[in-house]
C-alpha positions as CSV (number, residue, x, y, z in Angstrom):
1,X,-21.1,-79.8,-45.5
2,X,-19.7,-76.3,-46.2
3,X,-20.6,-73.2,-44.3
4,X,-23.4,-71.2,-45.9
5,X,-24.0,-67.7,-44.7
6,X,-27.8,-67.7,-44.5
7,X,-29.9,-64.6,-44.9
8,X,-32.8,-63.7,-42.6
9,X,-35.7,-66.0,-43.2
10,X,-38.8,-63.9,-43.7
11,X,-41.6,-66.4,-42.8
12,X,-41.9,-65.5,-39.1
13,X,-45.6,-65.7,-38.0
14,X,-46.1,-62.4,-36.2
15,X,-43.1,-62.3,-33.9
16,X,-43.4,-59.9,-31.0
17,X,-40.8,-57.2,-30.3
18,X,-38.8,-58.0,-27.2
19,X,-36.5,-54.9,-27.0
20,X,-33.4,-53.4,-28.5
21,X,-29.7,-54.3,-28.2
22,X,-27.2,-51.6,-27.3
23,X,-26.4,-51.3,-31.0
24,X,-30.0,-50.6,-31.7
25,X,-30.9,-53.9,-33.3
26,X,-34.4,-55.1,-32.5
27,X,-34.9,-58.5,-30.8
28,X,-38.0,-60.6,-31.2
29,X,-39.9,-63.4,-29.5
30,X,-41.3,-66.2,-31.6
31,X,-44.1,-68.6,-30.5
32,X,-44.7,-72.3,-31.2
33,X,-48.1,-73.8,-30.3
34,X,-49.4,-77.4,-30.7
35,X,-52.9,-78.8,-30.9
36,X,-52.8,-79.4,-27.1
37,X,-52.4,-75.6,-26.7
38,X,-48.9,-76.0,-25.3
39,X,-46.9,-72.9,-26.0
40,X,-43.2,-72.2,-26.2
41,X,-41.7,-68.8,-26.6
42,X,-38.1,-68.3,-27.8
43,X,-36.2,-65.1,-28.5
44,X,-33.4,-64.7,-31.1
45,X,-31.3,-63.2,-28.3
46,X,-29.2,-66.2,-27.4
47,X,-31.7,-68.5,-29.0
48,X,-33.2,-68.4,-25.5
49,X,-36.4,-70.1,-24.3
50,X,-38.3,-67.5,-22.4
51,X,-41.5,-69.5,-21.6
52,X,-42.8,-73.0,-21.8
53,X,-46.6,-73.2,-21.0
54,X,-47.8,-76.7,-20.5
55,X,-51.6,-77.6,-20.2
56,X,-52.4,-78.9,-16.7
57,X,-56.1,-79.6,-16.2
58,X,-57.8,-76.4,-17.3
59,X,-54.7,-74.2,-17.0
60,X,-51.5,-73.4,-18.7
61,X,-48.5,-73.5,-16.3
62,X,-45.3,-71.7,-17.3
63,X,-42.6,-74.2,-16.2
64,X,-39.4,-72.2,-16.8
65,X,-37.8,-69.2,-15.2
66,X,-37.1,-66.1,-17.3
67,X,-37.7,-62.3,-17.7
68,X,-40.4,-60.2,-19.3
69,X,-38.0,-58.0,-21.4
70,X,-34.7,-58.2,-23.3
71,X,-33.3,-55.5,-21.0
72,X,-33.5,-57.7,-18.0
73,X,-31.8,-60.6,-19.8
74,X,-29.0,-58.1,-20.7
75,X,-28.8,-56.9,-17.1
76,X,-28.7,-60.4,-15.7
77,X,-25.1,-60.8,-16.9
78,X,-24.1,-58.2,-14.3
79,X,-25.5,-60.1,-11.4
80,X,-23.0,-61.7,-8.9
81,X,-23.7,-65.0,-10.7
82,X,-25.3,-64.8,-14.1
83,X,-28.3,-67.2,-14.3
84,X,-28.2,-67.9,-18.1
85,X,-32.0,-68.3,-18.0
86,X,-33.1,-70.5,-20.9
87,X,-30.0,-69.7,-23.0
88,X,-28.1,-71.7,-25.6
89,X,-24.7,-72.1,-24.0
90,X,-21.5,-72.3,-26.2
91,X,-18.9,-72.4,-27.6
92,X,-18.1,-74.6,-24.6
93,X,-20.7,-75.4,-21.9
94,X,-19.3,-75.9,-18.4
95,X,-15.9,-75.0,-17.0
96,X,-12.5,-75.2,-18.6
97,X,-9.6,-75.2,-16.1
98,X,-7.5,-72.0,-16.1
99,X,-9.3,-71.1,-19.3
100,X,-6.7,-72.9,-21.4
101,X,-6.7,-75.9,-23.7
102,X,-4.2,-77.3,-26.3
103,X,-5.3,-78.3,-29.8
104,X,-3.0,-79.4,-32.6
105,X,0.0,-78.4,-30.5
106,X,-1.2,-74.9,-30.0
107,X,-2.4,-73.6,-26.6
108,X,-5.4,-71.3,-26.5
109,X,-6.1,-68.8,-23.7
110,X,-9.8,-68.2,-23.0
111,X,-11.5,-65.6,-20.8
112,X,-11.3,-66.4,-17.1
113,X,-14.8,-65.5,-16.2
114,X,-15.4,-67.9,-13.3
115,X,-12.9,-68.2,-10.4
116,X,-9.9,-68.2,-12.7
117,X,-11.6,-70.6,-15.1
118,X,-13.6,-70.2,-18.3
119,X,-17.3,-70.9,-17.9
120,X,-20.1,-71.3,-20.5
121,X,-18.1,-70.0,-23.5
122,X,-16.5,-67.0,-21.8
123,X,-17.4,-63.4,-21.3
124,X,-19.6,-63.1,-24.4
125,X,-20.9,-66.6,-25.1
126,X,-23.6,-67.7,-27.5
127,X,-26.4,-66.8,-25.0
128,X,-25.5,-63.1,-25.3
129,X,-25.5,-63.0,-29.1
130,X,-28.1,-62.1,-31.7
131,X,-29.1,-65.2,-33.7
132,X,-30.9,-65.2,-37.1
133,X,-34.1,-67.0,-37.8
134,X,-33.4,-69.1,-40.9
135,X,-36.4,-71.4,-41.1
136,X,-39.9,-71.7,-39.5
137,X,-42.7,-74.2,-40.0
138,X,-46.3,-74.1,-38.8
139,X,-49.1,-76.7,-38.6
140,X,-48.4,-80.0,-36.9
141,X,-45.1,-80.2,-35.0
142,X,-44.2,-76.5,-35.6
143,X,-40.5,-75.6,-35.6
144,X,-38.1,-72.7,-35.7
145,X,-34.4,-72.7,-36.6
146,X,-31.9,-70.2,-35.3
147,X,-28.5,-69.8,-36.9
148,X,-25.3,-68.2,-35.5
149,X,-22.0,-67.5,-37.1
150,X,-19.3,-67.5,-34.5
151,X,-16.2,-65.8,-36.1
152,X,-12.8,-67.4,-36.1
153,X,-11.2,-66.1,-32.8
154,X,-14.5,-65.4,-31.2
155,X,-13.7,-65.6,-27.4
156,X,-10.3,-66.9,-28.7
157,X,-11.7,-70.2,-30.0
158,X,-10.3,-71.3,-33.4
159,X,-12.3,-71.6,-36.6
160,X,-15.4,-69.9,-37.9
161,X,-18.3,-72.0,-36.5
162,X,-21.8,-72.1,-37.9
163,X,-24.5,-73.4,-35.5
164,X,-28.0,-74.3,-36.5
165,X,-30.4,-74.9,-33.7
166,X,-33.9,-76.2,-34.4
167,X,-36.6,-76.2,-31.8
168,X,-39.6,-78.5,-32.6
169,X,-42.8,-78.6,-30.5
170,X,-44.4,-82.0,-31.2
171,X,-48.0,-82.9,-30.8
172,X,-46.9,-85.2,-27.9
173,X,-45.9,-82.2,-25.8
174,X,-42.1,-82.6,-26.5
175,X,-39.8,-79.8,-27.0
176,X,-37.0,-81.1,-29.3
177,X,-33.7,-79.4,-29.7
178,X,-31.6,-80.4,-32.7
179,X,-28.2,-78.9,-32.9
180,X,-25.9,-78.9,-36.0
181,X,-22.5,-77.2,-36.3
182,X,-19.6,-77.0,-38.7
183,X,-16.2,-75.2,-38.5
184,X,-13.7,-73.9,-40.9
185,X,-10.8,-75.1,-38.6
186,X,-10.4,-77.8,-36.0
187,X,-12.0,-76.5,-32.8
188,X,-13.7,-77.6,-29.6
189,X,-17.4,-77.6,-29.0
190,X,-19.9,-78.4,-26.3
191,X,-23.4,-76.9,-26.5
192,X,-26.2,-77.1,-24.0
193,X,-29.6,-75.7,-23.1
194,X,-29.9,-73.8,-19.8
195,X,-33.6,-73.6,-18.8
196,X,-34.5,-73.6,-15.1
197,X,-37.5,-75.8,-14.7
198,X,-40.2,-75.6,-12.1
199,X,-43.2,-77.8,-12.8
200,X,-45.4,-75.9,-10.3
201,X,-44.9,-72.7,-12.1
202,X,-42.0,-70.3,-11.8
203,X,-43.1,-68.5,-8.6
204,X,-42.3,-71.1,-5.9
205,X,-39.4,-73.5,-5.3
206,X,-38.6,-77.0,-6.6
207,X,-37.8,-78.7,-3.2
208,X,-41.0,-80.9,-3.2
209,X,-40.5,-82.0,-6.8
210,X,-39.0,-85.5,-7.4
211,X,-35.8,-86.0,-9.4
212,X,-34.7,-89.1,-11.2
213,X,-31.3,-89.5,-13.0
214,X,-30.3,-92.7,-14.6
215,X,-26.6,-92.5,-13.6
216,X,-24.2,-94.7,-11.6
217,X,-21.5,-92.0,-11.2
218,X,-20.8,-88.3,-11.1
219,X,-17.6,-86.5,-12.0
220,X,-15.4,-85.8,-9.0
221,X,-14.5,-82.1,-8.8
222,X,-12.1,-79.9,-7.0
223,X,-13.1,-76.9,-4.8
224,X,-13.5,-74.7,-7.9
225,X,-15.8,-77.3,-9.5
226,X,-13.2,-78.5,-12.0
227,X,-13.3,-82.2,-12.8
228,X,-10.3,-84.1,-11.3
229,X,-10.6,-86.8,-14.0
230,X,-12.0,-89.3,-11.5
231,X,-15.5,-90.5,-10.9
232,X,-17.6,-91.0,-7.8
233,X,-19.7,-94.1,-7.5
234,X,-23.3,-93.0,-6.5
235,X,-24.0,-96.2,-4.5
236,X,-25.1,-94.9,-1.0
237,X,-24.4,-91.3,-2.2
238,X,-26.9,-88.5,-1.4
239,X,-27.1,-87.8,-5.2
240,X,-28.1,-91.3,-6.2
241,X,-31.3,-90.4,-8.0
242,X,-31.8,-93.8,-9.5
243,X,-34.5,-94.0,-6.8
244,X,-36.4,-90.7,-7.2
245,X,-36.0,-88.3,-4.3
246,X,-36.8,-84.7,-3.5
247,X,-34.9,-82.0,-5.3
248,X,-31.8,-81.0,-3.3
249,X,-31.3,-77.4,-2.1
250,X,-27.9,-77.3,-3.6
251,X,-26.4,-79.2,-6.5
252,X,-24.0,-78.4,-9.3
253,X,-22.8,-81.8,-10.6
254,X,-22.2,-83.6,-13.9
255,X,-23.8,-87.1,-14.1
256,X,-22.3,-89.6,-16.5
257,X,-25.0,-91.3,-18.5
258,X,-25.0,-94.2,-20.9
259,X,-26.4,-94.0,-24.4
260,X,-30.1,-95.1,-24.2
261,X,-33.4,-94.4,-25.8
262,X,-35.0,-94.2,-22.4
263,X,-35.3,-91.0,-20.4
264,X,-31.9,-90.1,-18.7
265,X,-33.6,-87.9,-16.2
266,X,-37.1,-86.9,-15.0
267,X,-38.7,-84.2,-12.9
268,X,-42.1,-84.8,-11.3
269,X,-44.5,-82.5,-9.5
270,X,-46.8,-84.3,-7.0
271,X,-48.7,-81.0,-6.8
272,X,-49.5,-80.7,-10.5
273,X,-49.1,-84.4,-11.4
274,X,-46.9,-83.1,-14.1
275,X,-43.8,-85.1,-15.3
276,X,-40.9,-84.0,-17.5
277,X,-38.7,-86.6,-19.2
278,X,-35.3,-85.7,-20.5
279,X,-33.8,-87.6,-23.5
280,X,-30.4,-87.0,-25.0
281,X,-27.5,-88.5,-27.0
282,X,-24.9,-86.7,-24.8
283,X,-22.6,-88.4,-22.3
284,X,-23.6,-86.2,-19.4
285,X,-26.5,-84.3,-17.8
286,X,-25.4,-81.5,-15.5
287,X,-27.9,-80.9,-12.7
288,X,-28.0,-77.4,-11.2
289,X,-30.5,-75.9,-8.7
290,X,-30.7,-72.1,-8.6
291,X,-32.1,-69.0,-10.2
292,X,-31.1,-66.5,-7.7
293,X,-31.4,-62.9,-8.8
294,X,-30.1,-61.5,-5.5
295,X,-33.1,-59.2,-5.0
296,X,-31.7,-57.1,-7.9
297,X,-33.9,-58.2,-10.8
298,X,-37.5,-59.4,-10.9
299,X,-38.5,-62.4,-13.0
300,X,-41.6,-62.8,-15.1
301,X,-44.7,-61.2,-13.6
302,X,-42.5,-59.5,-11.0
303,X,-41.6,-62.8,-9.4
304,X,-38.7,-62.8,-6.9
305,X,-36.4,-65.6,-8.0
306,X,-34.1,-67.2,-5.4
307,X,-31.6,-70.1,-5.0
308,X,-34.2,-72.9,-5.2
309,X,-36.5,-71.4,-7.8
310,X,-35.6,-73.9,-10.6
311,X,-33.6,-76.9,-11.6
312,X,-31.5,-77.2,-14.8
313,X,-30.9,-80.4,-16.8
314,X,-28.0,-79.4,-19.0
315,X,-27.4,-82.2,-21.5
316,X,-23.8,-81.9,-22.7
317,X,-20.3,-83.4,-22.9
318,X,-18.1,-83.4,-19.8
319,X,-16.7,-80.1,-18.4
320,X,-13.0,-79.6,-19.0
321,X,-12.9,-82.5,-21.4
322,X,-10.3,-80.7,-23.6
323,X,-7.8,-81.2,-20.7
324,X,-8.8,-84.8,-19.9
325,X,-7.7,-87.3,-22.5
326,X,-9.9,-90.1,-21.2
327,X,-13.1,-87.9,-21.3
328,X,-15.3,-88.1,-24.4
329,X,-14.1,-86.3,-27.5
330,X,-15.0,-82.6,-27.9
331,X,-12.8,-81.8,-30.9
332,X,-14.8,-80.9,-34.0
333,X,-12.6,-81.4,-37.1
334,X,-12.6,-78.9,-39.9
335,X,-15.6,-79.6,-42.2
336,X,-17.1,-82.4,-40.0
337,X,-20.6,-82.0,-38.6
338,X,-21.3,-81.7,-34.9
339,X,-24.7,-83.1,-34.0
340,X,-26.7,-83.1,-30.7
341,X,-30.3,-84.0,-29.9
342,X,-32.1,-83.4,-26.7
343,X,-35.8,-83.7,-25.8
344,X,-37.9,-82.4,-22.9
345,X,-41.2,-84.2,-22.8
346,X,-44.1,-83.2,-20.6
347,X,-46.8,-85.6,-19.4
348,X,-49.8,-85.3,-17.2
349,X,-49.8,-88.2,-14.8
350,X,-53.3,-89.2,-13.7
């Protein structure tokens, strides 16, 4: 597969203007709707999911955090801790120790944008870039494909990388994410999706919602949340979610998961009787509770977001894997294809 620089795809069923970048480029929001009236809105700024409205009884409940305008997404990166609401995270999701890694006997220095480490692709990661819509389908199982060309040397990562991300809304109320990427040089890659879910709607908190994670161990981390290379057995651990329990007030941990066709994680709202199942082919799901906007920015519908507003299920490879030889491979060889698939499926439980 060779890199093809795709032009803008014109079949975009009435996208809505979302605002303008600092360079004057207009950003849009695109909508996918299925026969059950479930609706997903995604903007080409960061290939970011801004809204997921799920039918619950007679209502549509918006189950993800976000903002009403592009301007607020831009401003969110100036908060004390950027929330990355709904964004596509890359070139490398999670932390890389000291912002350095060695590939083919060459050491690369990345931006240190988190306590002396590199986080979520650096200072100007994929969630802050304008993506191009390169395909869109309507009818049953509508979809939209966003493409990004990340230049050789972008955030000091090697190789020009083309990423194609397709969102598919199925008639079974699944939001499927299909990632493909190819590089002109050997590079490292770890992509993830960063929506904050709240099955009761984005106004309250997630503390009464039940979390299940099919994992026997989490990555041990140091005080800066960098993996030590060891694992912690979850037997008798407070984060053993193999028996569903209430969402914790604070968590920022990577759970190791085995390859399976079953759901690797679930979130359930007893209030709405709504369940979300997470499926992935990745070796980890990083669980994070947050959404704090520090009383600086307002969320959708002027909602005040706080530190327990939502929970993330970031399906990905291990953080700092480039510096841990026994972690799963994150090197994408020149010309080879990176592939990742994740599904968020919503079910009404009677």
